[in-house]
C-alpha positions in Angstrom: 63.7 33.6 -59.9 67.8 33.8 -59.6 67.4 37.5 -60.0 69.0 40.1 -57.4 66.6 41.9 -55.2 66.8 45.2 -53.5 63.7 47.0 -51.9 64.1 50.9 -51.7 62.5 52.7 -49.1 62.7 56.4 -48.2 62.3 57.5 -44.4 60.2 60.2 -43.5 60.9 62.7 -41.2 60.9 66.5 -40.4 63.6 67.1 -42.1 62.2 65.9 -45.7 58.9 65.6 -45.7 58.3 69.3 -46.5 60.6 69.3 -49.3 59.5 69.7 -52.6 60.4 66.1 -53.4 60.6 64.4 -50.3 62.2 61.6 -51.8 65.2 63.5 -53.1 67.9 61.4 -50.9 66.6 58.4 -52.7 66.7 60.3 -56.1 70.2 61.4 -55.6 71.7 58.5 -53.8 69.8 55.4 -55.3 71.3 54.6 -58.5 75.1 54.4 -56.8 73.9 52.5 -54.0 72.4 49.8 -56.3 75.5 50.1 -58.1 77.4 49.2 -55.2 75.3 46.1 -54.5 75.1 44.8 -57.7 78.9 45.3 -57.8 80.0 44.0 -54.1 76.9 42.6 -52.6 76.8 38.8 -51.8 74.6 37.3 -54.4 74.6 33.5 -53.5 72.6 30.6 -54.8 71.6 29.0 -51.7 67.8 28.1 -51.5 67.0 31.3 -49.7 69.0 33.7 -51.3 70.2 37.0 -50.1 68.3 40.1 -51.1 68.5 43.8 -49.7 66.5 45.8 -47.9 67.8 49.7 -48.4 66.4 52.8 -46.2 67.3 56.2 -47.2 67.6 58.5 -44.0 64.7 61.4 -43.5 67.4 64.3 -44.6 67.6 66.2 -47.6 70.0 64.5 -50.2 72.9 66.9 -49.4 72.4 65.6 -45.7 73.3 62.1 -46.4 76.3 61.1 -44.5 77.1 57.9 -46.3 76.2 54.2 -46.3 76.1 51.8 -43.4 75.5 47.8 -43.5 72.9 47.3 -40.9 70.8 44.8 -39.1 67.0 44.7 -38.9 65.7 47.2 -36.2 63.1 46.6 -33.7 60.8 49.3 -32.0 59.3 47.4 -29.1 56.5 50.0 -28.5 55.6 50.3 -32.2 53.1 48.3 -34.4 52.0 48.5 -37.9 48.5 48.0 -39.0 46.3 48.7 -42.2 43.5 51.0 -42.6 41.1 50.8 -45.5 40.6 53.9 -47.8 38.7 54.9 -51.0 40.8 56.7 -53.6 39.4 59.4 -55.6 39.2 56.9 -58.6 36.8 54.9 -56.3 39.3 52.2 -55.9 40.0 50.5 -52.4 43.3 50.7 -51.0 45.1 50.0 -47.6 46.9 52.6 -45.9 49.8 51.0 -43.7 49.9 52.7 -40.4 52.6 52.5 -37.8 54.0 54.0 -34.6 56.6 56.9 -34.0 59.4 56.4 -36.5 61.7 58.8 -34.5 62.3 56.3 -31.4 65.7 55.1 -31.6 66.6 51.4 -32.0 69.6 49.6 -31.1 72.8 50.9 -32.2 74.1 48.9 -35.7 70.3 48.4 -37.3 68.6 50.1 -39.9 66.6 52.9 -38.3 69.6 53.9 -36.0 71.5 54.5 -39.2 68.7 56.2 -40.6 68.1 58.6 -37.9 72.0 59.4 -38.0 71.5 60.6 -41.8 72.9 57.1 -43.2 71.4 55.1 -45.8 71.1 51.7 -44.6 71.8 48.2 -46.5 70.6 45.3 -44.3 71.2 41.6 -46.3 68.0 39.3 -45.4 66.6 36.0 -46.2 63.2 34.9 -46.7 63.3 31.6 -44.3 61.6 32.6 -41.2 61.8 29.1 -39.6 62.6 29.5 -35.9 65.4 26.7 -36.2 66.3 27.2 -32.7 62.9 25.7 -31.5 62.6 22.6 -33.8 64.3 20.1 -31.6 62.3 21.2 -28.5 59.1 21.6 -30.5 59.7 18.1 -31.9 60.3 16.5 -28.5 57.3 17.8 -27.1 54.9 17.2 -29.9 56.3 13.7 -31.6 
């Protein structure tokens, strides 16, 4: 739609899950992080525009060590799924479940930065095409 897009997520962990506001790091640091991205982010006009995923670390706001630009992390032994539930209002919802979030990922990734107390900013694109396979697959199928 031509609009800047930024997703914000709060990482939960033992240092913030019991706080009065477990979103404290995002509340305190979120506005400035968004301002920095709007001022200095790369907002190209390609078909698949850059958008950003911001993860706030699982620490209290005063434990945030800064901001790091990262790649997307991958935990080999972690999978995600959904579990249907009924809310007190009677409405159905899906609870997203995953594996252990404390498992480290490669250096320079979002999860590694978060586990070290940093806000992670990951630039993404929506083009999921496996471009490196197109020619080989074309040779095999056409």
